[in-house]
N, CA and C atoms as an extended XYZ file, in Angstrom:
600
Properties=species:S:1:pos:R:3:atomname:S:1:resname:S:1:resid:I:1 pbc="F F F"
N        90.716       90.463      110.549 N   UNK     1
C        91.343       91.533      109.770 CA  UNK     1
C        91.279       91.177      108.278 C   UNK     1
N        90.781       92.113      107.503 N   UNK     2
C        90.691       91.890      106.064 CA  UNK     2
C        92.077       91.929      105.432 C   UNK     2
N        92.198       91.266      104.314 N   UNK     3
C        93.441       91.260      103.548 CA  UNK     3
C        93.198       92.015      102.245 C   UNK     3
N        94.181       92.796      101.854 N   UNK     4
C        94.128       93.522      100.589 CA  UNK     4
C        95.117       92.885       99.619 C   UNK     4
N        94.598       92.507       98.456 N   UNK     5
C        95.455       92.031       97.375 CA  UNK     5
C        95.715       93.219       96.461 C   UNK     5
N        96.966       93.554       96.273 N   UNK     6
C        97.342       94.689       95.432 CA  UNK     6
C        97.932       94.198       94.133 C   UNK     6
N        97.475       94.785       93.041 N   UNK     7
C        98.031       94.510       91.720 CA  UNK     7
C        98.797       95.750       91.273 C   UNK     7
N       100.070       95.569       90.991 N   UNK     8
C       100.896       96.651       90.450 CA  UNK     8
C       100.950       96.450       88.941 C   UNK     8
N       100.390       97.405       88.211 N   UNK     9
C       100.033       97.201       86.803 CA  UNK     9
C       100.689       98.244       85.907 C   UNK     9
N       101.005       97.803       84.690 N   UNK    10
C       101.520       98.726       83.677 CA  UNK    10
C       100.824       98.429       82.351 C   UNK    10
N       100.751       99.443       81.531 N   UNK    11
C       100.201       99.294       80.189 CA  UNK    11
C       101.204       98.541       79.316 C   UNK    11
N       100.741       97.510       78.634 N   UNK    12
C       101.570       96.815       77.654 CA  UNK    12
C       101.663       97.710       76.421 C   UNK    12
N       102.842       98.274       76.178 N   UNK    13
C       103.000       99.290       75.124 CA  UNK    13
C       102.816       98.739       73.717 C   UNK    13
N       102.689       97.419       73.578 N   UNK    14
C       102.448       96.870       72.243 CA  UNK    14
C       100.971       96.968       71.851 C   UNK    14
N       100.119       97.338       72.828 N   UNK    15
C        98.689       97.441       72.566 CA  UNK    15
C        98.236       98.892       72.659 C   UNK    15
N        97.220       99.278       71.901 N   UNK    16
C        96.711      100.652       71.960 CA  UNK    16
C        96.275      101.029       73.368 C   UNK    16
N        96.506      102.278       73.743 N   UNK    17
C        96.166      102.749       75.080 CA  UNK    17
C        94.665      102.639       75.335 C   UNK    17
N        93.851      102.764       74.288 N   UNK    18
C        92.400      102.689       74.456 CA  UNK    18
C        91.965      101.322       74.991 C   UNK    18
N        92.679      100.269       74.577 N   UNK    19
C        92.357       98.931       75.084 CA  UNK    19
C        92.689       98.849       76.568 C   UNK    19
N        93.852       99.379       76.940 N   UNK    20
C        94.240       99.361       78.352 CA  UNK    20
C        93.268      100.181       79.197 C   UNK    20
N        92.861      101.336       78.694 N   UNK    21
C        91.935      102.185       79.441 CA  UNK    21
C        90.599      101.486       79.659 C   UNK    21
N        90.182      100.668       78.699 N   UNK    22
C        88.924       99.938       78.844 CA  UNK    22
C        89.077       98.746       79.789 C   UNK    22
N        90.053       97.906       79.514 N   UNK    23
C        90.220       96.676       80.302 CA  UNK    23
C        90.737       96.987       81.705 C   UNK    23
N        91.545       98.051       81.833 N   UNK    24
C        92.135       98.395       83.125 CA  UNK    24
C        91.143       98.803       84.191 C   UNK    24
N        89.917       99.087       83.797 N   UNK    25
C        88.881       99.392       84.786 CA  UNK    25
C        88.568       98.174       85.656 C   UNK    25
N        88.843       96.991       85.108 N   UNK    26
C        88.640       95.716       85.806 CA  UNK    26
C        87.213       95.581       86.335 C   UNK    26
N        86.268       95.936       85.499 N   UNK    27
C        84.862       95.858       85.905 CA  UNK    27
C        84.263       94.480       85.636 C   UNK    27
N        85.029       93.590       85.008 N   UNK    28
C        84.502       92.275       84.667 CA  UNK    28
C        84.455       91.295       85.826 C   UNK    28
N        85.218       91.550       86.883 N   UNK    29
C        85.250       90.624       88.022 CA  UNK    29
C        84.098       90.959       88.955 C   UNK    29
N        83.133       90.062       89.060 N   UNK    30
C        81.961       90.265       89.912 CA  UNK    30
C        81.986       89.201       91.001 C   UNK    30
N        81.853       89.651       92.262 N   UNK    31
C        81.936       88.718       93.378 CA  UNK    31
C        81.172       89.274       94.570 C   UNK    31
N        80.557       88.371       95.327 N   UNK    32
C        79.914       88.773       96.578 CA  UNK    32
C        80.921       88.832       97.718 C   UNK    32
N        82.138       88.383       97.456 N   UNK    33
C        83.153       88.271       98.507 CA  UNK    33
C        84.234       89.336       98.378 C   UNK    33
N        84.659       89.618       97.157 N   UNK    34
C        85.771       90.542       96.919 CA  UNK    34
C        85.245       91.938       96.595 C   UNK    34
N        85.954       92.950       97.097 N   UNK    35
C        85.559       94.333       96.858 CA  UNK    35
C        86.763       95.099       96.313 C   UNK    35
N        86.585       95.731       95.152 N   UNK    36
C        87.631       96.604       94.621 CA  UNK    36
C        87.545       97.919       95.379 C   UNK    36
N        88.529       98.189       96.238 N   UNK    37
C        88.476       99.394       97.078 CA  UNK    37
C        89.273      100.547       96.481 C   UNK    37
N        90.096      100.266       95.492 N   UNK    38
C        90.843      101.336       94.848 CA  UNK    38
C        91.462      100.856       93.547 C   UNK    38
N        91.427      101.723       92.548 N   UNK    39
C        92.090      101.442       91.274 CA  UNK    39
C        92.696      102.764       90.838 C   UNK    39
N        93.980      102.921       91.079 N   UNK    40
C        94.634      104.221       91.011 CA  UNK    40
C        95.598      104.324       89.830 C   UNK    40
N        95.514      105.433       89.121 N   UNK    41
C        96.441      105.734       88.041 CA  UNK    41
C        97.224      106.986       88.372 C   UNK    41
N        98.500      107.009       88.044 N   UNK    42
C        99.367      108.138       88.389 CA  UNK    42
C        98.834      109.456       87.844 C   UNK    42
N        98.983      110.500       88.667 N   UNK    43
C        98.625      111.856       88.269 CA  UNK    43
C        99.873      112.543       87.732 C   UNK    43
N        99.849      112.916       86.455 N   UNK    44
C       100.982      113.610       85.831 CA  UNK    44
C       102.318      112.884       86.048 C   UNK    44
N       102.242      111.568       86.163 N   UNK    45
C       103.429      110.714       86.340 CA  UNK    45
C       104.205      111.027       87.623 C   UNK    45
N       103.547      111.648       88.610 N   UNK    46
C       104.218      111.992       89.878 CA  UNK    46
C       104.027      110.837       90.852 C   UNK    46
N       104.646      109.721       90.540 N   UNK    47
C       104.572      108.523       91.374 CA  UNK    47
C       105.547      107.510       90.794 C   UNK    47
N       105.972      106.568       91.620 N   UNK    48
C       106.891      105.552       91.106 CA  UNK    48
C       106.187      104.609       90.137 C   UNK    48
N       106.961      103.915       89.328 N   UNK    49
C       106.411      102.877       88.462 CA  UNK    49
C       106.108      101.637       89.302 C   UNK    49
N       105.136      100.842       88.863 N   UNK    50
C       104.290      100.993       87.691 CA  UNK    50
C       103.209      102.048       87.899 C   UNK    50
N       102.473      102.346       86.843 N   UNK    51
C       101.602      103.515       86.858 CA  UNK    51
C       100.231      103.275       87.475 C   UNK    51
N        99.870      102.036       87.723 N   UNK    52
C        98.537      101.733       88.263 CA  UNK    52
C        98.661      100.781       89.449 C   UNK    52
N        97.870      101.065       90.482 N   UNK    53
C        97.752      100.168       91.639 CA  UNK    53
C        96.274       99.861       91.824 C   UNK    53
N        95.920       98.589       91.786 N   UNK    54
C        94.531       98.173       92.015 CA  UNK    54
C        94.482       97.387       93.328 C   UNK    54
N        93.530       97.752       94.193 N   UNK    55
C        93.435       97.166       95.534 CA  UNK    55
C        92.108       96.424       95.682 C   UNK    55
N        92.205       95.158       96.058 N   UNK    56
C        91.030       94.317       96.256 CA  UNK    56
C        90.990       93.829       97.706 C   UNK    56
N        89.871       94.008       98.371 N   UNK    57
C        89.691       93.488       99.739 CA  UNK    57
C        89.024       92.119       99.670 C   UNK    57
N        89.586       91.171      100.440 N   UNK    58
C        88.955       89.856      100.552 CA  UNK    58
C        89.195       89.300      101.947 C   UNK    58
N        88.530       88.182      102.306 N   UNK    59
C        88.538       87.727      103.701 CA  UNK    59
C        89.868       87.203      104.230 C   UNK    59
N        90.758       86.733      103.377 N   UNK    60
C        92.006       86.191      103.909 CA  UNK    60
C        92.678       85.241      102.936 C   UNK    60
N        93.709       84.571      103.444 N   UNK    61
C        94.549       83.746      102.581 CA  UNK    61
C        93.782       82.613      101.901 C   UNK    61
N        92.782       82.050      102.574 N   UNK    62
C        92.019       80.961      101.967 CA  UNK    62
C        91.319       81.418      100.690 C   UNK    62
N        91.022       82.711      100.608 N   UNK    63
C        90.378       83.230       99.409 CA  UNK    63
C        91.302       83.119       98.198 C   UNK    63
N        92.605       83.202       98.424 N   UNK    64
C        93.551       83.063       97.321 CA  UNK    64
C        93.468       81.667       96.704 C   UNK    64
N        93.241       80.646       97.538 N   UNK    65
C        93.053       79.289       97.012 CA  UNK    65
C        91.827       79.232       96.098 C   UNK    65
N        90.758       79.919       96.508 N   UNK    66
C        89.539       79.937       95.696 CA  UNK    66
C        89.779       80.672       94.379 C   UNK    66
N        90.530       81.775       94.430 N   UNK    67
C        90.861       82.478       93.186 CA  UNK    67
C        91.629       81.563       92.241 C   UNK    67
N        92.643       80.912       92.766 N   UNK    68
C        93.457       80.010       91.936 CA  UNK    68
C        92.595       78.944       91.282 C   UNK    68
N        91.707       78.346       92.063 N   UNK    69
C        90.842       77.295       91.529 CA  UNK    69
C        89.940       77.853       90.426 C   UNK    69
N        89.428       79.058       90.639 N   UNK    70
C        88.550       79.677       89.653 CA  UNK    70
C        89.293       79.991       88.357 C   UNK    70
N        90.492       80.545       88.476 N   UNK    71
C        91.256       80.942       87.294 CA  UNK    71
C        91.706       79.738       86.460 C   UNK    71
N        91.780       78.561       87.081 N   UNK    72
C        92.260       77.377       86.381 CA  UNK    72
C        91.137       76.574       85.725 C   UNK    72
N        89.892       76.995       85.896 N   UNK    73
C        88.786       76.249       85.300 CA  UNK    73
C        88.762       76.432       83.783 C   UNK    73
N        88.144       75.472       83.095 N   UNK    74
C        87.988       75.583       81.640 CA  UNK    74
C        87.175       76.820       81.278 C   UNK    74
N        86.179       77.128       82.116 N   UNK    75
C        85.330       78.300       81.856 CA  UNK    75
C        86.159       79.579       81.843 C   UNK    75
N        87.050       79.724       82.813 N   UNK    76
C        87.898       80.913       82.865 CA  UNK    76
C        88.838       80.963       81.665 C   UNK    76
N        89.398       79.823       81.319 N   UNK    77
C        90.337       79.785       80.198 CA  UNK    77
C        89.661       80.131       78.869 C   UNK    77
N        88.347       79.866       78.775 N   UNK    78
C        87.601       80.185       77.548 CA  UNK    78
C        87.002       81.586       77.570 C   UNK    78
N        87.048       82.235       78.725 N   UNK    79
C        86.408       83.533       78.884 CA  UNK    79
C        87.153       84.615       78.096 C   UNK    79
N        86.434       85.310       77.223 N   UNK    80
C        87.056       86.391       76.454 CA  UNK    80
C        87.533       87.519       77.369 C   UNK    80
N        86.749       87.837       78.396 N   UNK    81
C        87.132       88.913       79.319 CA  UNK    81
C        88.396       88.551       80.089 C   UNK    81
N        88.477       87.302       80.534 N   UNK    82
C        89.657       86.849       81.282 CA  UNK    82
C        90.899       86.912       80.407 C   UNK    82
N        90.794       86.426       79.183 N   UNK    83
C        91.951       86.428       78.284 CA  UNK    83
C        92.333       87.844       77.871 C   UNK    83
N        91.338       88.715       77.658 N   UNK    84
C        91.639       90.104       77.296 CA  UNK    84
C        92.390       90.801       78.405 C   UNK    84
N        91.991       90.556       79.635 N   UNK    85
C        92.676       91.161       80.777 CA  UNK    85
C        94.123       90.691       80.842 C   UNK    85
N        94.343       89.412       80.651 N   UNK    86
C        95.706       88.875       80.691 CA  UNK    86
C        96.575       89.446       79.585 C   UNK    86
N        95.982       89.714       78.419 N   UNK    87
C        96.745       90.211       77.282 CA  UNK    87
C        96.999       91.714       77.343 C   UNK    87
N        96.017       92.465       77.823 N   UNK    88
C        96.104       93.928       77.747 CA  UNK    88
C        96.766       94.567       78.953 C   UNK    88
N        96.840       93.849       80.050 N   UNK    89
C        97.393       94.412       81.279 CA  UNK    89
C        98.690       93.696       81.626 C   UNK    89
N        99.723       94.478       81.858 N   UNK    90
C       100.995       93.914       82.305 CA  UNK    90
C       101.011       93.942       83.826 C   UNK    90
N       100.738       92.795       84.445 N   UNK    91
C       100.743       92.686       85.896 CA  UNK    91
C       102.196       92.565       86.355 C   UNK    91
N       102.758       93.679       86.823 N   UNK    92
C       104.167       93.683       87.212 CA  UNK    92
C       104.405       92.944       88.521 C   UNK    92
N       103.435       93.042       89.434 N   UNK    93
C       103.629       92.415       90.738 CA  UNK    93
C       102.297       92.329       91.459 C   UNK    93
N       102.097       91.271       92.188 N   UNK    94
C       100.985       91.156       93.120 CA  UNK    94
C       101.538       91.210       94.534 C   UNK    94
N       100.718       91.628       95.482 N   UNK    95
C       101.165       91.726       96.875 CA  UNK    95
C        99.972       91.537       97.796 C   UNK    95
N       100.256       91.114       99.011 N   UNK    96
C        99.212       90.948      100.026 CA  UNK    96
C        99.515       91.848      101.216 C   UNK    96
N        98.474       92.525      101.691 N   UNK    97
C        98.611       93.455      102.808 CA  UNK    97
C        97.509       93.216      103.837 C   UNK    97
N        97.846       93.388      105.109 N   UNK    98
C        96.836       93.462      106.152 CA  UNK    98
C        96.290       94.881      106.179 C   UNK    98
N        95.003       95.000      106.397 N   UNK    99
C        94.335       96.294      106.419 CA  UNK    99
C        94.342       96.826      107.858 C   UNK    99
N        95.287       97.693      108.168 N   UNK   100
C        95.414       98.240      109.520 CA  UNK   100
C        94.366       99.316      109.757 C   UNK   100
N        94.170      100.188      108.785 N   UNK   101
C        93.071      101.154      108.771 CA  UNK   101
C        92.398      101.012      107.414 C   UNK   101
N        91.085      100.904      107.416 N   UNK   102
C        90.379      100.736      106.159 CA  UNK   102
C        89.027      101.400      106.185 C   UNK   102
N        88.373      101.377      105.049 N   UNK   103
C        87.069      102.003      104.938 CA  UNK   103
C        86.424      101.613      103.628 C   UNK   103
N        85.480      102.420      103.166 N   UNK   104
C        84.796      102.126      101.909 CA  UNK   104
C        85.707      102.339      100.714 C   UNK   104
N        85.298      101.885       99.540 N   UNK   105
C        86.093      102.135       98.333 CA  UNK   105
C        86.356      103.618       98.131 C   UNK   105
N        87.496      103.920       97.547 N   UNK   106
C        87.913      105.303       97.357 CA  UNK   106
C        86.941      106.054       96.462 C   UNK   106
N        86.660      107.291       96.861 N   UNK   107
C        85.817      108.162       96.053 CA  UNK   107
C        86.670      109.065       95.181 C   UNK   107
N        86.071      110.133       94.700 N   UNK   108
C        86.758      111.086       93.840 CA  UNK   108
C        87.792      111.872       94.635 C   UNK   108
N        88.750      112.437       93.914 N   UNK   109
C        89.741      113.297       94.534 CA  UNK   109
C        91.142      112.938       94.085 C   UNK   109
N        92.102      113.648       94.643 N   UNK   110
C        93.515      113.378       94.392 CA  UNK   110
C        94.026      112.521       95.542 C   UNK   110
N        94.546      111.355       95.214 N   UNK   111
C        94.986      110.409       96.238 CA  UNK   111
C        96.504      110.495       96.393 C   UNK   111
N        96.916      110.723       97.619 N   UNK   112
C        98.337      110.788       97.959 CA  UNK   112
C        98.697      109.462       98.616 C   UNK   112
N        99.602      108.711       97.998 N   UNK   113
C        99.982      107.388       98.508 CA  UNK   113
C       101.402      107.450       99.042 C   UNK   113
N       101.542      107.075      100.298 N   UNK   114
C       102.859      107.000      100.928 CA  UNK   114
C       103.291      105.545      101.007 C   UNK   114
N       104.514      105.280      100.621 N   UNK   115
C       105.120      103.960      100.748 CA  UNK   115
C       106.053      104.047      101.949 C   UNK   115
N       105.633      103.449      103.068 N   UNK   116
C       106.344      103.677      104.326 CA  UNK   116
C       107.028      102.417      104.849 C   UNK   116
N       108.026      102.658      105.666 N   UNK   117
C       108.767      101.582      106.328 CA  UNK   117
C       107.872      100.971      107.401 C   UNK   117
N       107.829       99.649      107.456 N   UNK   118
C       107.038       98.957      108.471 CA  UNK   118
C       107.846       97.783      109.005 C   UNK   118
N       108.799       98.067      109.869 N   UNK   119
C       109.667       97.034      110.419 CA  UNK   119
C       108.912       96.034      111.276 C   UNK   119
N       109.466       94.830      111.391 N   UNK   120
C       108.805       93.763      112.146 CA  UNK   120
C       108.678       94.084      113.631 C   UNK   120
N       109.507       95.015      114.126 N   UNK   121
C       109.457       95.364      115.545 CA  UNK   121
C       108.338       96.340      115.869 C   UNK   121
N       107.607       96.808      114.868 N   UNK   122
C       106.531       97.771      115.077 CA  UNK   122
C       105.193       97.038      115.058 C   UNK   122
N       104.428       97.182      116.131 N   UNK   123
C       103.130       96.524      116.231 CA  UNK   123
C       102.105       97.230      115.349 C   UNK   123
N       101.076       96.486      114.948 N   UNK   124
C       100.010       97.084      114.144 CA  UNK   124
C        99.350       98.249      114.879 C   UNK   124
N        99.189       98.122      116.200 N   UNK   125
C        98.572       99.192      116.983 CA  UNK   125
C        99.410      100.465      116.929 C   UNK   125
N       100.724      100.314      116.918 N   UNK   126
C       101.610      101.478      116.820 CA  UNK   126
C       101.443      102.157      115.462 C   UNK   126
N       101.336      101.369      114.413 N   UNK   127
C       101.117      101.930      113.082 CA  UNK   127
C        99.774      102.654      113.021 C   UNK   127
N        98.738      102.043      113.592 N   UNK   128
C        97.416      102.662      113.594 CA  UNK   128
C        97.438      103.989      114.346 C   UNK   128
N        98.069      104.010      115.509 N   UNK   129
C        98.144      105.239      116.308 CA  UNK   129
C        98.935      106.321      115.592 C   UNK   129
N       100.051      105.940      114.983 N   UNK   130
C       100.904      106.893      114.281 CA  UNK   130
C       100.127      107.620      113.184 C   UNK   130
N        99.418      106.856      112.353 N   UNK   131
C        98.709      107.473      111.233 CA  UNK   131
C        97.457      108.214      111.694 C   UNK   131
N        96.800      107.722      112.742 N   UNK   132
C        95.633      108.431      113.268 CA  UNK   132
C        96.026      109.802      113.805 C   UNK   132
N        97.171      109.890      114.466 N   UNK   133
C        97.658      111.183      114.963 CA  UNK   133
C        98.020      112.104      113.809 C   UNK   133
N        98.687      111.572      112.802 N   UNK   134
C        99.043      112.399      111.647 CA  UNK   134
C        97.803      112.907      110.935 C   UNK   134
N        96.755      112.088      110.885 N   UNK   135
C        95.536      112.480      110.173 CA  UNK   135
C        94.929      113.744      110.771 C   UNK   135
N        95.096      113.938      112.076 N   UNK   136
C        94.550      115.131      112.726 CA  UNK   136
C        95.254      116.404      112.275 C   UNK   136
N        96.465      116.258      111.743 N   UNK   137
C        97.214      117.423      111.269 CA  UNK   137
C        96.737      117.895      109.896 C   UNK   137
N        95.933      117.083      109.216 N   UNK   138
C        95.549      117.396      107.837 CA  UNK   138
C        94.033      117.325      107.667 C   UNK   138
N        93.325      118.270      108.287 N   UNK   139
C        91.854      118.241      108.208 CA  UNK   139
C        91.306      118.453      106.796 C   UNK   139
N        92.132      118.957      105.881 N   UNK   140
C        91.672      119.153      104.506 CA  UNK   140
C        91.616      117.839      103.733 C   UNK   140
N        92.191      116.795      104.309 N   UNK   141
C        92.213      115.502      103.633 CA  UNK   141
C        91.607      114.412      104.488 C   UNK   141
N        91.636      113.208      103.961 N   UNK   142
C        91.104      112.053      104.678 CA  UNK   142
C        92.071      110.889      104.551 C   UNK   142
N        92.421      110.302      105.685 N   UNK   143
C        93.219      109.080      105.688 CA  UNK   143
C        92.267      107.924      105.374 C   UNK   143
N        92.503      107.268      104.246 N   UNK   144
C        91.586      106.223      103.775 CA  UNK   144
C        92.026      104.827      104.189 C   UNK   144
N        93.304      104.522      103.951 N   UNK   145
C        93.821      103.180      104.198 CA  UNK   145
C        95.240      103.239      104.750 C   UNK   145
N        95.535      102.321      105.650 N   UNK   146
C        96.906      102.025      106.050 CA  UNK   146
C        97.062      100.517      105.899 C   UNK   146
N        97.991      100.115      105.045 N   UNK   147
C        98.187       98.709      104.715 CA  UNK   147
C        99.610       98.295      105.044 C   UNK   147
N        99.733       97.081      105.550 N   UNK   148
C       101.052       96.544      105.916 CA  UNK   148
C       101.199       95.163      105.288 C   UNK   148
N       102.284       94.968      104.560 N   UNK   149
C       102.412       93.713      103.815 CA  UNK   149
C       102.379       92.507      104.736 C   UNK   149
N       101.838       91.427      104.216 N   UNK   150
C       101.780       90.159      104.924 CA  UNK   150
C       103.144       89.490      104.776 C   UNK   150
N       103.863       89.341      105.870 N   UNK   151
C       105.214       88.781      105.807 CA  UNK   151
C       106.073       89.586      104.859 C   UNK   151
N       106.604       88.918      103.845 N   UNK   152
C       107.410       89.582      102.819 CA  UNK   152
C       106.708       89.579      101.458 C   UNK   152
N       105.387       89.381      101.471 N   UNK   153
C       104.633       89.252      100.227 CA  UNK   153
C       104.204       90.613       99.679 C   UNK   153
N       105.161       91.486       99.505 N   UNK   154
C       104.920       92.805       98.943 CA  UNK   154
C       106.240       93.518       98.767 C   UNK   154
N       106.265       94.523       97.909 N   UNK   155
C       107.529       95.231       97.655 CA  UNK   155
C       107.961       96.092       98.825 C   UNK   155
N       109.251       96.368       98.896 N   UNK   156
C       109.759       97.319       99.883 CA  UNK   156
C       109.195       98.698       99.578 C   UNK   156
N       108.965       99.500      100.598 N   UNK   157
C       109.395       99.348      101.987 CA  UNK   157
C       108.428       98.594      102.887 C   UNK   157
N       107.277       98.163      102.375 N   UNK   158
C       106.420       97.276      103.150 CA  UNK   158
C       105.057       97.815      103.525 C   UNK   158
N       104.854       99.128      103.494 N   UNK   159
C       103.570       99.681      103.895 CA  UNK   159
C       103.041      100.697      102.900 C   UNK   159
N       101.716      100.827      102.864 N   UNK   160
C       101.044      101.822      102.024 CA  UNK   160
C       100.063      102.600      102.886 C   UNK   160
N       100.071      103.912      102.754 N   UNK   161
C        99.030      104.745      103.343 CA  UNK   161
C        98.404      105.548      102.213 C   UNK   161
N        97.077      105.547      102.163 N   UNK   162
C        96.362      106.247      101.094 CA  UNK   162
C        95.530      107.366      101.708 C   UNK   162
N        95.782      108.586      101.244 N   UNK   163
C        95.057      109.776      101.687 CA  UNK   163
C        94.317      110.356      100.491 C   UNK   163
N        93.225      111.077      100.747 N   UNK   164
C        92.499      111.742       99.668 CA  UNK   164
C        92.356      113.231       99.969 C   UNK   164
N        92.651      114.049       98.959 N   UNK   165
C        92.516      115.501       99.040 CA  UNK   165
C        91.719      115.981       97.838 C   UNK   165
N        91.220      117.195       97.929 N   UNK   166
C        90.420      117.743       96.834 CA  UNK   166
C        91.259      117.983       95.586 C   UNK   166
N        92.503      118.438       95.786 N   UNK   167
C        93.345      118.807       94.652 CA  UNK   167
C        94.794      118.942       95.116 C   UNK   167
N        95.665      119.374       94.219 N   UNK   168
C        97.093      119.508       94.528 CA  UNK   168
C        97.315      120.520       95.647 C   UNK   168
N        96.623      121.638       95.590 N   UNK   169
C        96.816      122.677       96.600 CA  UNK   169
C        96.449      122.168       97.994 C   UNK   169
N        95.372      121.412       98.088 N   UNK   170
C        94.961      120.871       99.382 CA  UNK   170
C        95.952      119.833       99.899 C   UNK   170
N        96.606      119.118       98.987 N   UNK   171
C        97.575      118.081       99.384 CA  UNK   171
C        98.948      118.645       99.719 C   UNK   171
N        99.211      119.880       99.358 N   UNK   172
C       100.569      120.417       99.501 CA  UNK   172
C       101.136      120.314      100.925 C   UNK   172
N       100.359      120.612      101.998 N   UNK   173
C       100.947      120.504      103.342 CA  UNK   173
C       101.497      119.114      103.665 C   UNK   173
N       100.767      118.055      103.320 N   UNK   174
C       101.264      116.716      103.644 CA  UNK   174
C       102.422      116.339      102.729 C   UNK   174
N       102.385      116.798      101.482 N   UNK   175
C       103.478      116.515      100.552 CA  UNK   175
C       104.786      117.110      101.072 C   UNK   175
N       104.682      118.270      101.735 N   UNK   176
C       105.876      118.963      102.234 CA  UNK   176
C       106.272      118.558      103.661 C   UNK   176
N       105.538      117.638      104.257 N   UNK   177
C       105.839      117.216      105.632 CA  UNK   177
C       107.244      116.633      105.728 C   UNK   177
N       107.956      116.971      106.814 N   UNK   178
C       109.259      116.380      107.116 CA  UNK   178
C       109.045      115.338      108.219 C   UNK   178
N       109.608      114.164      108.026 N   UNK   179
C       109.257      113.037      108.883 CA  UNK   179
C       110.292      112.715      109.956 C   UNK   179
N       111.442      113.356      109.895 N   UNK   180
C       112.430      113.189      110.956 CA  UNK   180
C       112.700      111.746      111.295 C   UNK   180
N       112.647      111.431      112.598 N   UNK   181
C       112.969      110.085      113.058 CA  UNK   181
C       111.775      109.167      113.185 C   UNK   181
N       110.656      109.496      112.570 N   UNK   182
C       109.469      108.653      112.646 CA  UNK   182
C       109.791      107.251      112.112 C   UNK   182
N       109.644      106.207      112.940 N   UNK   183
C       109.975      104.851      112.468 CA  UNK   183
C       109.029      104.342      111.382 C   UNK   183
N       107.914      105.054      111.169 N   UNK   184
C       106.975      104.678      110.116 CA  UNK   184
C       106.987      105.713      108.994 C   UNK   184
N       108.150      106.320      108.789 N   UNK   185
C       108.257      107.392      107.796 CA  UNK   185
C       108.129      106.841      106.378 C   UNK   185
N       107.483      107.605      105.511 N   UNK   186
C       107.460      107.223      104.100 CA  UNK   186
C       108.827      107.431      103.474 C   UNK   186
N       109.201      106.536      102.597 N   UNK   187
C       110.464      106.677      101.875 CA  UNK   187
C       110.219      106.983      100.399 C   UNK   187
N       108.943      106.967      100.005 N   UNK   188
C       108.555      107.291       98.640 CA  UNK   188
C       107.065      107.637       98.673 C   UNK   188
N       106.619      108.427       97.723 N   UNK   189
C       105.215      108.795       97.678 CA  UNK   189
C       104.814      109.082       96.243 C   UNK   189
N       103.511      109.148       96.019 N   UNK   190
C       103.019      109.454       94.687 CA  UNK   190
C       101.634      110.050       94.747 C   UNK   190
N       101.242      110.698       93.655 N   UNK   191
C        99.916      111.289       93.515 CA  UNK   191
C        99.147      110.533       92.436 C   UNK   191
N        97.897      110.236       92.725 N   UNK   192
C        97.084      109.390       91.858 CA  UNK   192
C        95.647      109.923       91.774 C   UNK   192
N        94.997      109.589       90.673 N   UNK   193
C        93.548      109.734       90.558 CA  UNK   193
C        92.949      108.340       90.457 C   UNK   193
N        91.631      108.252       90.617 N   UNK   194
C        90.974      107.003       90.279 CA  UNK   194
C        91.252      106.697       88.810 C   UNK   194
N        91.382      105.427       88.499 N   UNK   195
C        91.811      105.005       87.164 CA  UNK   195
C        90.999      105.685       86.058 C   UNK   195
N        89.693      105.789       86.260 N   UNK   196
C        88.816      106.354       85.241 CA  UNK   196
C        89.134      107.830       84.978 C   UNK   196
N        89.707      108.513       85.964 N   UNK   197
C        89.983      109.945       85.848 CA  UNK   197
C        91.451      110.245       85.519 C   UNK   197
N        92.295      109.231       85.551 N   UNK   198
C        93.725      109.452       85.336 CA  UNK   198
C        94.037      109.567       83.844 C   UNK   198
N        95.049      110.365       83.543 N   UNK   199
C        95.503      110.499       82.160 CA  UNK   199
C        96.598      109.469       81.929 C   UNK   199
N        96.201      108.229       81.754 N   UNK   200
C        97.144      107.116       81.612 CA  UNK   200
C        97.915      107.252       80.313 C   UNK   200
């Protein structure tokens, strides 16, 4: 099972927005192992803070050791791109998630992100079945990812589901869904575009 490293990011207001818009694309990290599967910016501020979520897929926890070793090298410390990223981006929180449902990197569209409860008593298979059934109710959209935090290494409520729709009108049915007693119900949600298309 792949692991997703999530970066919860905010613009450092002491720096011009143009710098954040450039550096926030995070195009400087090149790897044969890691894949940026999503870099999302809030749509019209209709999402909780922080305003950007960047999702990276990698093989597992051992990869984090390799990242740490790489970031601590003299080469990294001298790298202008590395230092610019550290200065221009306010990394509010990092998190690790297991990829319960996954796919290719996110394409164009309006992304609806649900932050759902994922209690320890719920098996991954139950989460997968729950979201797969819900996906059939929304043929106008696509269920892209279902992520569940690794242990407690992520913010509450513990899970992320990412859906893609053409626009606000297409997303309206799922936005208005009532979740009743669903044990995997979202407790918060937001609307996002890909970072390059968002009005940050």
